N, C-alpha and C positions, 0 to 999 in steps of 0.2 A: 418765841418762834416755834413753828411746827414744821417738821421735815417729814415728807411722805415719799416713799419709794415707788417709782413707776417701773413696771416690768421692762427689763433690758431689751427684750425682743419685741416690744410693742412697735408697730410700724408707723411711728408718729409722722414721718415725712411723706409716707405713701397714702395716708388716710385723709380724706377730705374732712375738714373739721365742721363743715356745714351739714353734709348729708351722710357721712360715714362711709362713702364708697372707697374701697381699697384699690388703688391704681398700681398694679404690679409693674407697669412700665416706668415707674419713677425710681426703681431700685438703683439705677446707675447714678452715681454721685455727680456726674456731669450734667444731669438734668436739673437745672436750677429753678426753673419755673414750669408749671404745668396747669392745664385746664381740666377740670373735672368733667368727664364725659357724661355724668349723670345730672349734675345741677349747673354745669357750665361756669362755675366760679374759677377765677384765675388766681394762682398761688405762687408765691416764692416758697420754696421747699422749707427754708429755715423758719420763716414766720408761721407757716402752716404747722410745722412740727411743734413749735413753742406753744401755740394755742392748744394743740392736742395734748401736750404734756400738762399744761395748766389744767385742762378739763379733767384729765385722769387724776391729777392730784386733788382736785375739788371733789370728785366723785368717790375717791378712796376714803373709806371710813373705818 
């Protein structure tokens, strides 16, 4: 097993995992789904965050 640490302050639920756009409007935890204004992808905040965290772990060397 390999464990990699991701920055605690990384905005994983606010950042579009497709295009990288950071949506400041999704800071509110009541916002469960959002549409990226740049690439128009639709996201569940938790699924999007998990993909972003996975990608950060893969990219960390």
